[in-house]
C-alpha positions in Angstrom: 18.8 21.4 -5.1 15.0 20.5 -5.7 13.1 18.4 -3.2 12.4 14.9 -4.0 8.8 13.7 -4.5 6.8 11.3 -2.5 3.7 9.4 -3.0 1.6 6.9 -0.8 -1.2 4.4 -2.2 -3.6 2.5 -0.4 -4.8 -0.8 -1.9 -6.4 -3.7 -0.1 -5.7 -3.3 3.5 -6.9 -1.7 6.5 -4.9 1.9 6.4 -3.1 1.1 9.4 0.2 1.6 7.6 -1.1 5.2 6.7 -2.2 5.8 10.3 1.5 5.0 11.2 2.8 7.3 8.7 0.6 10.0 10.3 1.9 8.9 13.7 5.2 10.3 12.8 3.6 13.5 14.0 6.2 16.5 13.9 8.6 14.2 12.0 6.4 14.5 9.1 7.5 18.2 8.8 11.1 16.9 8.7 10.1 14.6 5.9 8.3 17.3 4.0 11.4 19.6 4.2 13.1 17.1 2.1 10.2 16.0 -0.2 7.0 17.2 -1.7 4.0 14.8 -1.0 2.5 14.6 -4.6 -0.1 11.9 -4.2 -1.7 10.2 -1.2 -5.1 9.3 0.3 -3.9 12.0 2.8 -4.2 14.8 0.1 -6.6 15.9 -2.3 -4.7 15.2 -5.7 -6.7 12.9 -8.0 -4.1 12.1 -10.6 -0.7 10.3 -10.2 2.2 12.4 -11.2 4.2 11.5 -14.4 7.3 10.8 -12.1 7.7 10.3 -8.5 10.7 9.5 -6.5 9.6 7.2 -3.7 6.2 5.5 -3.6 5.0 3.8 -0.5 2.3 1.3 -1.4 0.2 0.0 1.4 -2.0 -3.2 0.9 -2.3 -6.1 -1.2 -3.6 -6.4 -5.0 -6.9 -8.1 -4.7 -9.1 -6.4 -7.4 -8.6 -5.0 -10.9 -8.5 -1.3 -9.6 -5.8 -2.3 -7.5 -3.9 -3.9 -10.3 -4.3 -1.0 -12.5 -3.3 1.5 -9.9 0.0 -0.4 -8.9 0.9 -1.0 -12.5 0.5 2.8 -13.2 2.4 3.9 -9.9 5.3 1.3 -10.8 5.7 2.7 -14.2 6.1 6.3 -12.8 8.0 5.6 -9.7 11.7 5.6 -9.4 11.7 3.6 -5.9 8.7 1.7 -5.0 8.2 0.4 -1.5 6.0 -2.3 -0.3 4.6 -0.6 2.9 3.4 -3.0 5.6 2.6 -6.6 5.6 -0.3 -6.7 3.3 1.9 -5.3 0.7 5.0 -7.5 1.6 3.1 -10.8 2.0 -0.5 -10.4 1.2 -1.3 -10.8 4.9 -5.0 -10.6 5.9 -6.5 -9.8 2.5 -4.9 -12.9 1.1 -6.9 -15.1 3.6 -9.6 -15.1 1.0 -7.2 -17.3 -1.4 -8.3 -20.2 0.7 -12.0 -20.0 0.1 -12.1 -18.5 -3.5 -13.5 -15.5 -4.6 -17.1 -17.1 -5.7 -17.5 -18.6 -2.2 -16.5 -15.3 -0.7 -18.9 -13.2 -2.7 -21.7 -15.8 -2.0 -21.1 -15.8 1.7 -20.9 -12.1 2.0 -23.9 -11.1 -0.3 -26.1 -13.9 -0.4 -26.0 -16.1 2.6 -25.3 -13.4 5.3 -27.7 -10.7 4.0 -31.6 -10.5 4.0 -31.8 -7.7 1.5 -30.9 -7.7 -2.2 -29.2 -11.0 -2.0 -27.1 -11.0 -4.9 -23.3 -10.1 -5.5 -22.8 -6.7 -6.8 -21.8 -6.3 -10.3 -21.4 -2.5 -10.7 -19.4 0.0 -8.5 -17.4 -2.7 -6.7 -14.2 -3.5 -8.7 -13.9 -7.0 -9.9 -11.9 -9.4 -7.6 -8.8 -11.1 -8.8 -8.6 -14.7 -8.8 -6.2 -14.5 -6.1 -5.1 -11.8 -3.6 -1.3 -11.0 -4.2 1.5 -9.0 -2.3 3.1 -6.4 -4.4 6.2 -8.1 -5.4 4.2 -10.9 -7.3 2.8 -8.2 -9.5 5.5 -5.5 -10.0 9.2 -5.3 -9.1 9.5 -3.8 -5.5 12.6 -2.0 -4.5 12.2 -1.8 -0.6 10.0 -3.8 1.7 9.1 -2.5 4.9 7.4 -5.1 7.0 5.1 -4.7 10.1 1.3 -4.6 10.7 1.6 -1.8 10.6 5.2 -0.7 10.8 6.0 1.6 13.5 6.2 5.3 12.9 9.9 4.8 13.9 10.4 2.5 11.2 8.7 4.6 8.7 10.7 7.6 9.4 13.9 5.7 9.4 13.1 4.1 6.1 12.1 7.4 4.6 15.2 9.4 6.0 17.6 6.8 4.4 15.8 6.8 1.1 15.6 10.7 1.0 19.5 10.7 1.6 19.9 8.2 -1.1 20.7 5.2 0.9 18.9 1.7 1.0 17.6 1.3 4.5 18.8 -1.6 6.6 15.7 -2.6 8.1 16.6 -5.7 9.8 17.4 -4.0 13.0 14.3 -1.9 13.2 11.4 -4.1 12.2 10.3 -7.7 11.7 7.2 -9.3 10.1 4.1 -8.8 12.2 5.6 -6.2 14.5 
């Protein structure tokens, strides 16, 4: 039997979910015995594969690049997992929704700087009007809450998914923990 494929993606978030993923320590070897890590900020693979069995997506969708990435990942993923509170609810990145993108850019790049007082128009991806959790942009199959989810929660969820089962996360996690 061939191994399943696993991908992770980091959108607008702090990378805490990926740090918890790494905190699985030697249990990562157990995961990698069952699945090949085919795309991730943790490996040097530049192109998302044609088809992935499980994709863990960390972070909210806040700019045009995030939107393009998550649309591509959804189109090429069998099971898409909203990985952590930013992906599940928008969490901290969505706090900018209250002030708006124009006000945010003015505050950050004009009011609080003394050099080159202008918002960037190149290199930095264009912000979307609102930051959105994954399920408001693409269909999500599994939600793994936590800020970040614990290594134990991630390991449990992956073990269940790799065994072909839907993880029941109610007993092992809750929002914000």
